[in-house]
C-alpha angles and dihedrals in degrees: 000000000000111000096165120031124181119201129187113230126207134142093262129114091238090053089052088055090047092051091048092050092046091050092051093049093045094047092049091051097039090232135134124276118214111200113200127195106186121182130171111239106271108164130043121238124216110302094248095043117103113237095247091059101044095101093052091079117081127352128351114282111249092231092053091047091052091048091052092049093051091045090053089050091052092047090050088055089055093252119143105236135184120187127214120191107189134181097213144090107299094233093050093043095049093046092047095047091046090052094044091050094041089236123196094204142015118205120198138169122244102229142039128252089264095059095254113139108247109190089154095080097049092041094050091043092053090054094047105036122094092212140048119295122210116198117199 
């Protein structure tokens, strides 16, 4: 059925529904769940710091913390989970990771964390992804 499922993770209610749906599908199939937190770069690191290390200074990034909490929840439910924290456009990141992991399904929420309908991400993802996209 779905051996490799990719889910977009944010702090929104629709993302929580997407994660729940992805966990149920992955658990039923015995596959692997790839949780992706994709954020466009929004704060500069120190000038001499390479981009990939900029979050290693200071406190834990809220997106990474959320990703680790959801991954722990999936692991506790006996679901194989791999996390991907990416500094990139969400559509590009989800499509690339789905392609790299040869995913069968991408699951995404339908709105942002601020309650604004965001059909742009699911619509663009459906046109770029090489696999099925489920919008919840």
